[in-house]
N, C-alpha and C positions, 0 to 999 in steps of 0.2 A: 504494500500500500504506500503510495507516494503522497506526502503531505505538502501543503503549500510552503512550509518552511524549507523543505528539501528542494523544491523547485527554485525558490529564491536563492538558496545557498549555491545551487549548481549554476544559476545564472550569474551570480557574483563572481564565481571562479572563472567562467568564460569571459566575462566582461573585463576582469582585471588582467587576464591573460592577453586579451587583445590590446588593452591599454599599454601594458608592459612592452608588447611587441612594437609599439609606436613610440617608445621611449618616454612614456608618461608614468611617473612614479606615483606612489600613494598620496604624496603631498599635493600634487597638481591635478590629480584625477577628478576631484569634485569640480574644480573651476573649469577644466576642459570639457567635462560632460555637460555642465550647465551651458557652456558656450555652444556646444554642438546641438543640443536639444532645445536651446532657447528657453531654459527654465531657471529658477533660482538655485543658488548653491544648496539651499535646504533640501529641495526636491532631489537634486543629484546625489546628495549625501545619503538620502534614504535608499536610493538604488544601490549604492556602494555598500551600505550596511545590511542589505537584505530586508529592509522594512517594507518595501513595495517594489513593484515592477513597472517599467515604462509602458505607456500605452502603445498601440500599434504604430502610430505616426512617429512617436519619439524613438521607438525601437528601430524603425526603419532608418531614421536619420543617424542614429548611433552606428548601426551596421554599415551604412554607406561611408561614414566618416572614417571608420576603422578598417574598411576594406574587407569585411567578412559578410557572409550570407546571413540574412535575417533569420532563416530557419535554424542555422547553427547557434546563433547568439541567443535566440529565444528558447529553443527546445533542445539544442544539442544534436539536431538531426543532420545527417550527411557526414562527410569527412571533415575532420578538423583542418582549418586553414594551415598552410605551411608557413608558419611565422618564421621570420628570419632573425629576430633579435632576442629570442627566448633563451639562447644558449647561456647568456650572462646570468639568467635567473636560476638556471638549473645547476647541476653538479658536474660540469665538464662535458656536456654534450656539444656537438658541433652544430652549425647552422643547418646542415643537411639532415640532422636527426634531432629535431626539437624535442624537449622534454614533454612528457605527458602531464596531464592535470595533476595526477597523483604525485609525480616527481616534484612538481612545483610546490604542492602542499607539504610534502615531506621536507623539502628544503626550507620552506617558511617556518615549519614547526621546529626544525633543528635550530634555526637562528633566533626566532622570536616566540617560540611556544613553550618556554620553560615554565611559565606561570600557569599553564593550562593543566587541567586534570587529565588523567589517562582516558577517562570517558569522553571528554571533549575532544581530545586528539583523535580518538578512534572514530568519532562521528564526523569530524571534518574530513578525515581520510576516506571514510566510507562514501561521503558525498562525491568526492573527487573521482574515486574509482568507479562508482556507479555511473557518473556523468560520462566518462570516456568509454565505458563499456556498453552504455545504453540500457543498463539493467535497472530494476526497481530498487528503491532504498527502503529496507525494512527497519526503520528507526521509529521508536515510539516517543512522540513529543507531547504526550498528554501532561498537563500540569501535575506536579507531584512526583514524577519519576525522577530518578537520579539524572542530573544533567539537564534540568529544565530551564537553564539560564537563558536570558534574553539580553539583548543590548538596548540600553536606554540612552537616547541622545542627550548630550550635555550641550546646551546652547550658550553662546557668548552674549548673554543678556544679563545686565546688572539691574535688578529691580530694587529701587532704593527703599530702605527702611528708615527714611528720614525725609529730606526735602524733595525727593523724586528725581528720577533719571529720565532724560529724553531718550525714548526707545529708538533702536535702529529701524530702518525700513523693513528689514527681515533679519531674523537671528542667524548668525553664522556658527556652524557646528565646529567645536575645536577638540572635543574628546568625547568618548562614550563611557558608560558605566555598565558593567555586566552584573546582573542580579537574577535571583530566582523569584518568579512571581509567587510561588507557593510560600516561600520564606517571608516575603513581604506581607502576605495575607496572614500568616501565623503571627506576625508582629502586630497585627491589628490595622494594617493599611488597607483601606477599602477602595476598590476600583473595579470597573467592568472589564476593560481590555488593557493588556500591558502596553499596547502601542499608543495608548493615550498618555502614557507617563513620559515625562521629560525632566531634565535636570536644569536648574537655573541657579544663579548665585545671588545671595542677599548682599546688600551694600549699605552700611551705616549701622547705627547703634540704637535706633529707636525701638526695635523689637527685642532688645536684650532684656533678660537673659534667655528668653525662649529661642531667639535666633541671633547669633552673634555676627559681627562684621565678616563678610566673605564666606559664610557657611553655605555649602551646597544644599539645595532644596529639591525634593521630589514633588512635582506638581502634576495635576491631571488637567490637560489642556482641553478635554471634552466638556469641562464645566465652564460655560460662558455666561452664566447668570447666577444671581444670588440664590443659593439653595439651603440657607441656614447660617447661623452665626459660625464664624470660623475665620481662618487666615486665607486671604486671597492675593493673587497678583492681578493688578488692575491698572488701567490708565484713567487719569483724572486731570483735566485742564492741561492735556498734552504731555503729562509726565507719567512715568511708570512707577508704581508703588507695590510694596508688600506690607500689608497692614491687616489688622483684625477688623472685620466688618460686622456690624450689628444693626439689624433692621429696627427702626423706631416708628415706622408708620408714616402716613401722609407722603409717600414717595420719597422718604428721607432715610439715609443710612448714617450711622455713627462710625467714623473712622478712628480706631483705637490703636494706641501704641502700648506695648507691654512695659516700656521704659517710662517711669513716672515723670521724667523730666519733659516728656512730650505730651502736651495736653490733647484731649480728644477734639475732633472736628466733626461737624455735621455737614454732609454733602448730599446732593440730590442724586437719586437713583438713576434718573434719565441722563445724567451727565457722567455717570460712572460706567466704564466699559471693562467688564471682568474678562481676563485672559485665561485664568486658570485658578484652581484651588490648591493651596499648599497642603500636602498630605504628610510629609515627613521631613524633618531637618536631618541632614546626613551626619548627625552625631547621635542618631538613634533616639531622638526625642520626638514622640508622637505629638501632633498638634490637632 
């Protein structure tokens, strides 16, 4: 049985293989993909991280730009392209004998996979071997089994816990966090889907001691309206905040800081644009 996670993982392997063949390393891959497909770096990063797949038009544009057939890029169908620059990624192969997907993954694991568990290494290698052999991947990704970890995007967004930060036009991803959805739920974090979870950074001291300056925060970006008292990331008067919000009626919300030095403010609900709800401070403090 092939799961959507396996399909995405296999696509990422083929995509990175084609990018590498064109001399595009992991640091420039997101920007190049965004340029090719005419999307934001955020969307391109989701493709590279296996969070989503490009649509048919975007897939075709990527395949054309990288000189591969769309059938191979999308499904792994047909013969693998004879890449000429993959020898430097592999372990001694020549240009006439490019390394297989499994060889590339083995090489990557040897160099950068020391922090991965044996199960994670096995699953990555299984995806690569199945992709090049055309076989089905019999891996159970049900939440709760060993190795149910997922990648959560960490965005370069500083939501101020003070005077407010002017947000970027779009958040740029700079690193990811690997977590277990089951473990999060066991800790009391409530969410519907793991792909709604993102990481942002708090900035300032107004929410101390609950949230300290530069604490990473786990947020649910599917929550775009007030759903009860709690800590939210929201924009107000053109600035981005992380504050505790409390409904007081008459279309008004009280904006509260946990630091007593910052007095509460009353703001209008129709002028407050909620971007996410804060679920967890990454020092293991539930909020």
